[in-house]
Structure formats: structure tokens, C-alpha cells
N, CA and C atoms as an extended XYZ file, in Angstrom:
336
Properties=species:S:1:pos:R:3:atomname:S:1:resname:S:1:resid:I:1 pbc="F F F"
N       118.188       77.194        4.800 N   UNK     1
C       118.621       76.726        6.118 CA  UNK     1
C       118.020       75.338        6.335 C   UNK     1
N       118.869       74.382        6.605 N   UNK     2
C       118.352       73.025        6.816 CA  UNK     2
C       117.838       72.877        8.251 C   UNK     2
N       117.267       71.710        8.525 N   UNK     3
C       116.628       71.459        9.822 CA  UNK     3
C       117.603       71.570       10.986 C   UNK     3
N       118.817       71.088       10.817 N   UNK     4
C       119.819       71.148       11.894 CA  UNK     4
C       120.186       72.593       12.196 C   UNK     4
N       120.418       73.388       11.152 N   UNK     5
C       120.735       74.801       11.359 CA  UNK     5
C       119.589       75.526       12.062 C   UNK     5
N       118.373       75.175       11.702 N   UNK     6
C       117.202       75.783       12.330 CA  UNK     6
C       117.158       75.450       13.820 C   UNK     6
N       117.420       74.186       14.176 N   UNK     7
C       117.429       73.777       15.588 CA  UNK     7
C       118.540       74.496       16.359 C   UNK     7
N       119.695       74.656       15.726 N   UNK     8
C       120.810       75.365       16.373 CA  UNK     8
C       120.415       76.813       16.649 C   UNK     8
N       119.812       77.461       15.683 N   UNK     9
C       119.386       78.859       15.864 CA  UNK     9
C       118.326       78.973       16.950 C   UNK     9
N       117.407       78.022       17.004 N   UNK    10
C       116.386       78.027       18.057 CA  UNK    10
C       117.025       77.864       19.431 C   UNK    10
N       118.037       76.996       19.511 N   UNK    11
C       118.746       76.799       20.775 CA  UNK    11
C       119.468       78.058       21.209 C   UNK    11
N       120.128       78.715       20.272 N   UNK    12
C       120.826       79.966       20.592 CA  UNK    12
C       119.843       81.033       21.058 C   UNK    12
N       118.710       81.114       20.375 N   UNK    13
C       117.700       82.106       20.766 CA  UNK    13
C       117.177       81.808       22.167 C   UNK    13
N       116.952       80.523       22.470 N   UNK    14
C       116.494       80.160       23.809 CA  UNK    14
C       117.506       80.596       24.857 C   UNK    14
N       118.782       80.313       24.613 N   UNK    15
C       119.838       80.676       25.567 CA  UNK    15
C       119.876       82.184       25.769 C   UNK    15
N       119.842       82.944       24.693 N   UNK    16
C       119.844       84.418       24.809 CA  UNK    16
C       118.654       84.888       25.627 C   UNK    16
N       117.470       84.388       25.280 N   UNK    17
C       116.256       84.835       25.962 CA  UNK    17
C       116.244       84.415       27.428 C   UNK    17
N       116.749       83.218       27.707 N   UNK    18
C       116.747       82.731       29.098 CA  UNK    18
C       117.704       83.545       29.957 C   UNK    18
N       118.870       83.872       29.415 N   UNK    19
C       119.810       84.710       30.155 CA  UNK    19
C       119.183       86.070       30.439 C   UNK    19
N       118.529       86.632       29.437 N   UNK    20
C       117.873       87.929       29.624 CA  UNK    20
C       116.771       87.832       30.667 C   UNK    20
N       115.959       86.770       30.605 N   UNK    21
C       114.880       86.568       31.576 CA  UNK    21
C       115.428       86.486       32.999 C   UNK    21
N       116.458       85.688       33.191 N   UNK    22
C       117.042       85.531       34.527 CA  UNK    22
C       117.669       86.834       35.012 C   UNK    22
N       118.318       87.540       34.103 N   UNK    23
C       118.972       88.807       34.464 CA  UNK    23
C       117.934       89.846       34.878 C   UNK    23
N       116.850       89.947       34.102 N   UNK    24
C       115.811       90.922       34.429 CA  UNK    24
C       115.103       90.560       35.734 C   UNK    24
N       114.874       89.266       35.939 N   UNK    25
C       114.235       88.828       37.183 CA  UNK    25
C       115.092       89.200       38.385 C   UNK    25
N       116.406       89.123       38.210 N   UNK    26
C       117.330       89.472       39.300 CA  UNK    26
C       117.581       90.978       39.364 C   UNK    26
N       116.997       91.735       38.425 N   UNK    27
C       117.148       93.192       38.362 CA  UNK    27
C       118.622       93.600       38.267 C   UNK    27
N       119.315       92.973       37.307 N   UNK    28
C       120.737       93.234       37.094 CA  UNK    28
C       120.923       93.744       35.675 C   UNK    28
N       121.688       94.796       35.521 N   UNK    29
C       121.942       95.339       34.187 CA  UNK    29
C       122.923       94.447       33.433 C   UNK    29
N       122.922       94.567       32.112 N   UNK    30
C       123.886       93.832       31.291 CA  UNK    30
C       125.306       94.191       31.708 C   UNK    30
N       125.535       95.468       31.923 N   UNK    31
C       126.864       95.935       32.320 CA  UNK    31
C       127.292       95.310       33.647 C   UNK    31
N       126.395       95.337       34.639 N   UNK    32
C       126.730       94.805       35.962 CA  UNK    32
C       127.013       93.302       35.892 C   UNK    32
N       126.190       92.591       35.144 N   UNK    33
C       126.406       91.153       35.027 CA  UNK    33
C       127.739       90.864       34.339 C   UNK    33
N       128.041       91.601       33.282 N   UNK    34
C       129.322       91.433       32.589 CA  UNK    34
C       130.475       91.652       33.562 C   UNK    34
N       130.385       92.721       34.324 N   UNK    35
C       131.413       93.057       35.307 CA  UNK    35
C       131.535       91.954       36.364 C   UNK    35
N       130.387       91.507       36.892 N   UNK    36
C       130.395       90.472       37.930 CA  UNK    36
C       131.009       89.166       37.424 C   UNK    36
N       130.830       88.883       36.141 N   UNK    37
C       131.380       87.660       35.550 CA  UNK    37
C       132.841       87.816       35.139 C   UNK    37
N       133.373       89.036       35.287 N   UNK    38
C       134.780       89.270       34.979 CA  UNK    38
C       135.065       89.519       33.502 C   UNK    38
N       134.068       90.000       32.785 N   UNK    39
C       134.231       90.267       31.354 CA  UNK    39
C       134.119       91.766       31.075 C   UNK    39
N       134.372       92.123       29.821 N   UNK    40
C       134.227       93.532       29.449 CA  UNK    40
C       132.754       93.923       29.485 C   UNK    40
N       132.510       95.195       29.476 N   UNK    41
C       131.160       95.712       29.691 CA  UNK    41
C       130.150       95.258       28.649 C   UNK    41
N       130.599       94.861       27.474 N   UNK    42
C       129.682       94.463       26.413 CA  UNK    42
C       129.437       92.967       26.307 C   UNK    42
N       129.999       92.183       27.220 N   UNK    43
C       129.894       90.722       27.145 CA  UNK    43
C       128.438       90.249       27.106 C   UNK    43
N       127.656       90.615       28.076 N   UNK    44
C       126.263       90.154       28.155 CA  UNK    44
C       125.437       90.786       27.046 C   UNK    44
N       125.714       92.038       26.711 N   UNK    45
C       124.989       92.688       25.614 CA  UNK    45
C       125.235       91.947       24.312 C   UNK    45
N       126.448       91.473       24.100 N   UNK    46
C       126.775       90.713       22.898 CA  UNK    46
C       126.002       89.410       22.828 C   UNK    46
N       125.836       88.756       23.970 N   UNK    47
C       125.049       87.523       24.019 CA  UNK    47
C       123.583       87.842       23.769 C   UNK    47
N       123.064       88.852       24.445 N   UNK    48
C       121.653       89.208       24.320 CA  UNK    48
C       121.273       89.616       22.904 C   UNK    48
N       122.186       90.265       22.221 N   UNK    49
C       121.898       90.745       20.872 CA  UNK    49
C       122.126       89.678       19.803 C   UNK    49
N       122.715       88.564       20.181 N   UNK    50
C       122.962       87.504       19.223 CA  UNK    50
C       124.297       87.611       18.508 C   UNK    50
N       125.119       88.553       18.909 N   UNK    51
C       126.434       88.712       18.277 CA  UNK    51
C       127.436       87.696       18.799 C   UNK    51
N       127.163       87.127       19.966 N   UNK    52
C       128.098       86.178       20.589 CA  UNK    52
C       127.309       85.155       21.387 C   UNK    52
N       127.964       84.048       21.686 N   UNK    53
C       127.410       83.031       22.574 CA  UNK    53
C       128.474       82.721       23.619 C   UNK    53
N       128.052       82.397       24.839 N   UNK    54
C       129.054       82.065       25.847 CA  UNK    54
C       129.709       80.727       25.520 C   UNK    54
N       130.952       80.578       25.912 N   UNK    55
C       131.616       79.277       25.818 CA  UNK    55
C       130.963       78.346       26.825 C   UNK    55
N       131.337       77.095       26.816 N   UNK    56
C       130.793       76.160       27.803 CA  UNK    56
C       131.160       76.621       29.210 C   UNK    56
N       132.407       77.037       29.400 N   UNK    57
C       132.820       77.543       30.714 CA  UNK    57
C       132.021       78.797       31.056 C   UNK    57
N       131.811       79.657       30.080 N   UNK    58
C       131.026       80.870       30.302 CA  UNK    58
C       129.592       80.546       30.683 C   UNK    58
N       129.012       79.552       29.996 N   UNK    59
C       127.653       79.121       30.305 CA  UNK    59
C       127.567       78.613       31.738 C   UNK    59
N       128.524       77.781       32.146 N   UNK    60
C       128.522       77.257       33.509 CA  UNK    60
C       128.709       78.367       34.533 C   UNK    60
N       129.517       79.375       34.198 N   UNK    61
C       129.672       80.532       35.091 CA  UNK    61
C       128.368       81.308       35.202 C   UNK    61
N       127.640       81.419       34.105 N   UNK    62
C       126.351       82.117       34.128 CA  UNK    62
C       125.369       81.354       35.011 C   UNK    62
N       125.327       80.027       34.871 N   UNK    63
C       124.457       79.229       35.748 CA  UNK    63
C       124.830       79.439       37.205 C   UNK    63
N       126.122       79.405       37.504 N   UNK    64
C       126.585       79.625       38.864 CA  UNK    64
C       126.200       81.027       39.348 C   UNK    64
N       126.306       81.998       38.480 N   UNK    65
C       125.970       83.383       38.811 CA  UNK    65
C       124.513       83.482       39.278 C   UNK    65
N       123.625       82.745       38.598 N   UNK    66
C       122.210       82.778       38.965 CA  UNK    66
C       121.841       81.703       39.983 C   UNK    66
N       122.850       80.958       40.463 N   UNK    67
C       122.655       79.893       41.445 CA  UNK    67
C       121.643       78.858       40.956 C   UNK    67
N       121.827       78.429       39.710 N   UNK    68
C       120.988       77.389       39.136 CA  UNK    68
C       121.889       76.353       38.465 C   UNK    68
N       121.356       75.164       38.289 N   UNK    69
C       122.075       74.127       37.567 CA  UNK    69
C       121.797       74.290       36.077 C   UNK    69
N       122.624       73.694       35.223 N   UNK    70
C       122.310       73.732       33.792 CA  UNK    70
C       120.932       73.144       33.488 C   UNK    70
N       120.549       72.084       34.187 N   UNK    71
C       119.227       71.510       33.993 CA  UNK    71
C       118.137       72.536       34.312 C   UNK    71
N       118.317       73.273       35.397 N   UNK    72
C       117.344       74.311       35.759 CA  UNK    72
C       117.344       75.441       34.747 C   UNK    72
N       118.500       75.752       34.174 N   UNK    73
C       118.574       76.790       33.146 CA  UNK    73
C       117.668       76.443       31.969 C   UNK    73
N       117.677       75.183       31.569 N   UNK    74
C       116.915       74.767       30.401 CA  UNK    74
C       115.471       74.398       30.713 C   UNK    74
N       115.025       74.634       31.931 N   UNK    75
C       113.630       74.400       32.308 CA  UNK    75
C       112.996       75.715       32.726 C   UNK    75
N       112.483       76.482       31.750 N   UNK    76
C       111.912       77.794       32.086 CA  UNK    76
C       110.650       77.711       32.930 C   UNK    76
N       110.085       76.514       33.073 N   UNK    77
C       108.901       76.353       33.908 CA  UNK    77
C       109.212       76.439       35.395 C   UNK    77
N       110.492       76.319       35.742 N   UNK    78
C       110.880       76.446       37.151 CA  UNK    78
C       110.936       77.927       37.501 C   UNK    78
N       109.991       78.358       38.292 N   UNK    79
C       109.924       79.782       38.632 CA  UNK    79
C       110.877       80.147       39.764 C   UNK    79
N       111.083       79.241       40.699 N   UNK    80
C       111.961       79.492       41.848 CA  UNK    80
C       112.872       78.283       42.057 C   UNK    80
N       113.856       78.090       41.173 N   UNK    81
C       114.684       76.880       41.276 CA  UNK    81
C       115.423       76.738       42.601 C   UNK    81
N       115.905       77.813       43.166 N   UNK    82
C       116.612       77.736       44.439 CA  UNK    82
C       115.697       77.269       45.559 C   UNK    82
N       114.492       77.799       45.585 N   UNK    83
C       113.518       77.415       46.605 CA  UNK    83
C       113.114       75.953       46.423 C   UNK    83
N       112.877       75.537       45.181 N   UNK    84
C       112.523       74.146       44.923 CA  UNK    84
C       113.644       73.195       45.336 C   UNK    84
N       114.879       73.595       45.085 N   UNK    85
C       116.025       72.777       45.490 CA  UNK    85
C       116.060       72.632       47.015 C   UNK    85
N       115.801       73.723       47.724 N   UNK    86
C       115.796       73.699       49.186 CA  UNK    86
C       114.688       72.787       49.719 C   UNK    86
N       113.497       72.899       49.147 N   UNK    87
C       112.372       72.058       49.572 CA  UNK    87
C       112.682       70.591       49.285 C   UNK    87
N       113.253       70.331       48.115 N   UNK    88
C       113.580       68.954       47.742 CA  UNK    88
C       114.570       68.325       48.724 C   UNK    88
N       115.546       69.096       49.166 N   UNK    89
C       116.513       68.575       50.134 CA  UNK    89
C       115.821       68.208       51.449 C   UNK    89
N       114.857       68.996       51.852 N   UNK    90
C       114.114       68.693       53.081 CA  UNK    90
C       113.237       67.464       52.891 C   UNK    90
N       112.636       67.334       51.708 N   UNK    91
C       111.785       66.181       51.433 CA  UNK    91
C       112.575       64.876       51.509 C   UNK    91
N       113.810       64.912       51.062 N   UNK    92
C       114.652       63.715       51.074 CA  UNK    92
C       114.877       63.183       52.485 C   UNK    92
N       114.752       64.040       53.482 N   UNK    93
C       115.014       63.659       54.873 CA  UNK    93
C       113.747       63.213       55.611 C   UNK    93
N       112.603       63.329       54.947 N   UNK    94
C       111.340       62.996       55.609 CA  UNK    94
C       111.065       61.498       55.566 C   UNK    94
N       110.325       61.034       56.558 N   UNK    95
C       109.925       59.625       56.602 CA  UNK    95
C       108.840       59.383       55.540 C   UNK    95
N       108.659       58.133       55.137 N   UNK    96
C       107.584       57.820       54.179 CA  UNK    96
C       106.203       58.244       54.685 C   UNK    96
N       105.942       58.087       55.970 N   UNK    97
C       104.647       58.495       56.523 CA  UNK    97
C       104.443       60.002       56.389 C   UNK    97
N       105.484       60.764       56.715 N   UNK    98
C       105.380       62.219       56.610 CA  UNK    98
C       105.228       62.655       55.150 C   UNK    98
N       105.930       61.980       54.239 N   UNK    99
C       105.800       62.299       52.814 CA  UNK    99
C       104.371       62.037       52.327 C   UNK    99
N       103.789       60.946       52.780 N   UNK   100
C       102.418       60.622       52.396 CA  UNK   100
C       101.449       61.680       52.919 C   UNK   100
N       101.647       62.110       54.152 N   UNK   101
C       100.805       63.159       54.733 CA  UNK   101
C       100.964       64.458       53.947 C   UNK   101
N       102.199       64.818       53.645 N   UNK   102
C       102.457       66.040       52.878 CA  UNK   102
C       101.821       65.949       51.488 C   UNK   102
N       101.885       64.786       50.865 N   UNK   103
C       101.269       64.590       49.557 CA  UNK   103
C        99.764       64.823       49.629 C   UNK   103
N        99.140       64.343       50.685 N   UNK   104
C        97.697       64.544       50.876 CA  UNK   104
C        97.381       66.023       51.041 C   UNK   104
N        98.159       66.706       51.863 N   UNK   105
C        97.934       68.144       52.101 CA  UNK   105
C        98.130       68.924       50.787 C   UNK   105
N        99.193       68.627       50.058 N   UNK   106
C        99.440       69.321       48.789 CA  UNK   106
C        98.312       69.054       47.788 C   UNK   106
N        97.815       67.835       47.773 N   UNK   107
C        96.694       67.504       46.897 CA  UNK   107
C        95.473       68.364       47.202 C   UNK   107
N        95.191       68.543       48.484 N   UNK   108
C        94.047       69.381       48.878 CA  UNK   108
C        94.278       70.833       48.496 C   UNK   108
N        95.489       71.313       48.690 N   UNK   109
C        95.814       72.714       48.331 CA  UNK   109
C        95.660       72.922       46.834 C   UNK   109
N        96.124       71.966       46.047 N   UNK   110
C        96.091       72.105       44.595 CA  UNK   110
C        94.668       72.039       44.032 C   UNK   110
N        93.742       71.423       44.771 N   UNK   111
C        92.351       71.342       44.336 CA  UNK   111
C        91.661       72.695       44.393 C   UNK   111
N        92.155       73.582       45.227 N   UNK   112
C        91.518       74.898       45.417 CA  UNK   112
C        91.791       75.812       44.273 C   UNK   112
């Protein structure tokens, strides 16, 4: 297996594992998710087991299903992407003075 094939396999494994992680976090069965996405009962199981990969449209539907962007899908460090998105929208509306104050408060919280 050459380096490119290895990277492709690593990417596929990441996608499978990330879908499983998001599904388990949402407490949704493979069957239920398959049904909700409009596929046969084995759709998600096929992805999880490595027998299949979603198409690009399927991938985007999965992101939509979990209410995350593709960028958020590929950032497993984001524990609460929806909440972070909501906070970010509020931050965009704040004045520079308020942002500076919030930055100071967050700095103090993070020191603890």
C-alpha cells in the first residue's frame, strides 16, 4: 500500500469513526439514523463497518442531520459545535469594549 492509499484509508476510518461518535453522542441507533436519512436500514451500519462510504451528498446530509458544518465534522476537538456557533454569533454583535471585557473574564476563568 503506497502513501496515498494509506492516507485515503485513514480518511475513511476517520469518517466512519466520527459518524459513529456523533451518532452515539446523540443516542441514535444505526437503524434510526438510516431511516431518518431516508435510506435502507443497513445504510449507517455499512458505513460504520467500512463496507460503504457516503457520497458527497450523503456526507452533507449527515452533517445536516447532526446540525454541524463539514468543517465542524472534521474537527473532533469541537465538543459542542452548535453551542459554539451560537456563542460566536453573539460575539459578532458585541462592541470592541465588551469583547475586551469578556476576553479578560475568560482569561481569569481559564486560569483556574
